[in-house]
N, C-alpha and C positions, 0 to 999 in steps of 0.2 A: 504494498500500500505504499502512495505516495504522501508524504506529510508536508511536500512544500507545498504551501496554498499559492493555488493558481487566481489570479484575480483578471479581469478584462479590464483595461483602461476605458474611461470614459473620454470619446473624441468627439472633438469640438469642429463640426463642420462650418463652413463658412457657408452664407446664403446663396451664393451663386453656383452651389451645386444644385443639378436639378434634383427632383423628388425621385427621378427614375435611379438615377445614381447612386440618390443615398438609399433606395430602399435596396438595391442591389448590394451595398456593403453591410447594412444592418442584416442581411440574409447571410453575408458571409460571417457575420460576426457571432450571429443564431447558432449558423454550423457547428464553430468552435467551439460554443458552449457545451453542445450535445455530444461533440467527441471528447470532451475532455471530463474524465469521471470525476466523478464527486468524492472528496476526503473521506474515508470510511468513519462510520460513526460508532461500529462496534469490534469488539474480539473475540474468540473464540478460546482465548489462550488466558491462562492465570501468568501473573509476574511478579519474580520477587530475585531475591539474593541470597547468597550464603552470607551470615555477617561478617566483615570484614573491617579492618582498621590500617591507619597507615604503620603502626606498629603495636605488635600484641605485648609487649609490657608496659602500656600503658593503659591501666582502667581506663579514666576519663574518655579518652580517645574510640574507645572500645563503644561505649556508651554514646556518644557522640554519633556516631559512626550508625548505631542502630536506631536512635532518635530521627536521623535525616531519611534512610532507609527505606523505614518501616511505614511513611507517610506516604511511600509511592508504591506499594508493594499491596498483593493481596494471599500472597503465598511464599513459602520461604524453602530453602533447601539447607541440609547439611551434609557435607561429602566429607567424609573420614577414612583414613587409612585404620587399620586394628592398632590400637594403643600396646603394640605388641612388647615395649619397654615396660611398661607399667605393667602387662600381666606377667609378664617373666620376672619381676621385680617379686610377685607373690601378691599383688593388688588385688583388691576385688572390682570384680566387671562390673558389679550390680550398683556399688561404691562411685563407680570412675563415672559411668553413665549418669548417675544421679548429682555426681559434684559440677560436671562439665554440660549437661546439657538439658537435663529436665527443667532446672529453671528457665533458660531460653524458651524453650518450647512451650510451658505455660505460657509463656510471656506472649508468643505468637496466637496459642490456643483463645486468650484473651481477645486480640484481635479477628480472630476468627479466620487466620490465615488455614491454608491447607498447606499440608507438611509433606514433603520430600525427602528422604533418607538415603543415599548412596554409599555404602559400606564397600571400601575397595581390598580387595586381598592381593594387590601387587604394590608395585611401586607411582605411585600418582605422579613424578616428575621426572621419572625414566622407564618407560616399557620397554626397556628391554631386561629390566632386571628384579629380583626379589624386591621387597621393603629393606632399606638401609639397615635395620635394628637384624632382620634376619641374616642377610648377608654379611651382616659384621659376625654374627655370632653361629655361621655354620649351617644354617636352618633356611629352611623353602616351604614355599606352598606347595610344591609339589611333595611334601611328607605328608604323613597320615597324621602326626600328631600335630602338627602345625595347624591342619585343615579341620581337627577338630575343636581348636581354641579360635579359631575363624567363625565357624557354626555355632558356638556357644556363644561369642559375642553380637553376632548377629540376632539371636534370639533372644538377647538381654536387649541390645536396643528396642529390638520392636513391642517387647512385653512391656517396657518401661514407659516409650516414647509415641506408641501407636499412633504411627505415621500412614496417612495415606496412601502413600506411595513409597515402594521400598525398591533400589538397585543392589544387586548382589555381585557385580562386576563392573568396572568403569572401562571406556573404550575396546573391547574384545579384540577385534581387526585390528588396532595398534598392536595390541599384545603377541596375538599371533604372528604377525610379521616378522616383530622386532625382538622379543626373545626367546629363549631356549625352549624347544618340544615341549620337556619337561615342566616349565614354568606354564606354560599355555594349558598342557594338560592338566595341572596341579587347578590353576584358576576355572578351567571347565566342570572339574569333577566339584570342587568344594563349591561352586556356584548351584549346581543342580543338586546335590547332594542337600543344601543349607533350603530348597525351596521344602523337602518332610519337613525340617525341623521347624519351618516359619508355620506351614500350615496346620501342623497339631497342635499349633497355639492361637492363629489368626487366620479365619478363613476370608478375611474381607480387604486386606492390603493387596492394592495392583503391583506385581512384581515384573521388574523390567531388568536390563543390562543397557548400557551405553557403547554405541559407535562413535567411533571418529569421520565426522562426513569429509573432510579436504582427503584422507586417506584413502576411503573407500571412492572417491572422486579421480585417484590419482595424482590428486595434485603435491602430495606431498611426495612422490618419487618424479617430480620432473618431466613425466610423457603426458600429463592430461587425459590420462585413459581411462575411464570408468572401469572400476572394480567392482563395486556392488558388496553388500553383506549379505549371499547368499550363505555362506557357513555359518554365519552368526544365527541365523533361524535353524540351522537343523544343529547347532553345537549349544544352543539356549533354548530348547524347545518351550519353556516355560512361559514367555515373555507375552504378557498382554500389553502391554507398551513400551516404546523405545525412546530411550534417551539418547539423543546426541549431542556431540562435543563437535563444534568448531571453532579454530582461528585462523580464519581465512587471510590474514595479511601475511603470512607467511609466503603467499602465493600471489595473488590476487595484489595488481597496482592499487586499483580502487574498488569501493562495494560495486558500483555498477556492473561490473563485469563475472559479477557470480550469477549463475544462470538461476532463473527465476523456480527451476524443480531442484535446487538444489539439494531441497531436505525431502520431497516429497517423492523423488523418485528411488530414494532409499529403500520405500515400503510399498511399492509397485507390485501389485499382486497379493499383498497383505494385508488386511485392513485393520491396520495396529492403528491406535492414536499416537503420535509424536510428539515428542518436548523438547526444548532444551538444555538441555542438563547443564552445559556450561560453553562460554566462548566469550567471543568478546572483539574487539579491534583497537591497539594500539593507540595511543594519542602522539605518540613520538618515534622521531626516527632514532633508528638504533642497530648496530651491526648483530646481526643475527646468526644462526648456525651456521657452518661451512663462510664464515665473513661474508656472507650475502647482505647486503645493505638493506634493512626494512626503513621502506620511505614514507612516514605516515606523519598527520599533524592531528590538531583537535578538530579542523572541517573536515576530512577524511571519515573520523570518529564518529562523528554526526552526520554523517552520512551512509556510514555503515547502519545505524541505527533504523533508518528510514527503508533502507534495502532489508534488513533483518527483518521489519514488520511488514513486508512486501512477500518475502520469502515464508513467515508463517501463515500471512491472509491463506496465500495458494496452498498450502500443505492442510490446514486446515488442525493447525496443530493445539494443544492442550495447556502449554506452559512455553516459559522464556523466563531463565535463571541467567544474571550474570553471577558467579561467583565474589566478582570484586564489586561493590560498589564504591572504594576508594584505592586512589594508588598505592603502590609500599614503598616506604621509605627503604630503598635498598641497605643505606646506613647501620641498619638495625637489624638486616638479616642474619641470623649466627653463622657460622661456618660451617656448623654441620648439614645446612640445608643445599641441596643441589643449586649449582650455579646457574644452572637452565630456568631458575626462576627469575630472571633479570629480564627474559623474554615476553613475559606476562606481568611485569610491573605498572604500565601504565594501561591498562585498560580499564580502570574505574572511572566513573562518571562525576567525579570530583578527585583532586590532584591532592597531594598527602599533607596540604593546610587548610582542607576541605573548600577549597576554590571552585565554585560549580565552570563545569565544561559546558560546551555546546551540545554535545548528547545527552546529557540531563535534560534539556528542553524539550527533544525529540521525546525520550522514555515519556517523560511526563505526556506529552500529547497521546503519546499512544494507551498510557495508563486510563487516561481520563475518558475513553471513551468506554460505551456498556459494555461489559461483560456478559455473554450470552451464554456460557455454558455453568455448569453448575458450581 
C-alpha cells in the first residue's frame, strides 16, 4: 500500500480558454483520479515490537522505550534463545521465566496485546553454529540431553506466559543451508518433538517456525534465483502459520525494487497465514559482510516502511514485527556478543537518543488504519 499521499493540484485556468478545452482538461484530471488508488484505510495485520533499548544495562532506557512503542502497537513479540548458561548453572527454568518475562507479559495483557513467542534452539546471530554457550561447553542441539532441556524450556514458557502464537525454530531454511547436517537435524527433531509436549498442555496456541525470505529468493546467494521453502513444509509439517524474516537492505539497493509478491510467493499452494517475525531496513550506510558497502539513509528506511505495508497488504498478512524499536548503542555491546550485531544496529524507528526517524511517522500512519482481523 502506498502511504505517499497523492493530491491533485488546483489549476487556475485563464478565461481565454474555451469551454471545450476546459472540459477536455477536466476530463483528463478526472481520469487521473480514477487511476490513482485511494490510500488504504484498513489493515489485516497486528503490529508490534520486541522490547528493545539502546542499552540494556539501563533500566530507565528500557522503560522509556516500552512507553513509546506500546503506544503504537497492538501485539508484542518475545524472541529468545534458550538461556543455556542459567540452565546449566542449575537455575530453575520456572524462576527464570517468572523473573524475566512474566511481569512484562502481564503488562502486554493489560494492553490487550496479542503475544507471539519464538524460542530459538540454535544461534540467533550465526546460523552456521550452535548457541555460543553450547559451543563453548562442547554441546550441541544435536544431542539428546540438550534437546530435552530445550523442550522443557518451551513447555515452561508456554505454560507460564500463555502466548497466542508460539514459534519453535527460526530461519529454518537458512540453518539448513549454513549449518552442519547434524545441527539442522537436531533443530528439526527438537522442534517436531516439542509439538507433542506443547499439545499435552495447550491445545490452542498456534504453532509455527520462521523462514528467511531473502535467502528463499536467492538474494543472499547473489544469484537472485528463487529457491522457495518447499523443504521447510516437509520438515516442519506441524506449522499452522508461517513467520518470515527479512532484511532486504543487504541485497536490494532501494525498497521499491522488492517484488510485490516477496512474501505471498513463499506460501503459494499452502493456505497458511503469514506474519513478519523480524526484519527491517537500516537507516545508515555501513560496510557489511564481505566488505560490501550497504548504502542507506533515513529516507530509504521510510520508503521501506511504505513498501513493507504494500507487501503485507498483497499477502493478507496477520502480523508485522520489528525486533528493534530503538537503534543499538554499539559502544555498550559486551565483547561476548557476535560482532555481526553491528549490521542490525540502525533498524530502530528512533535512534539511541530516542530522536524520531522518518520511518516512525510511516509506521504510525499504517498503525492508525482500522484493524480488520481479530
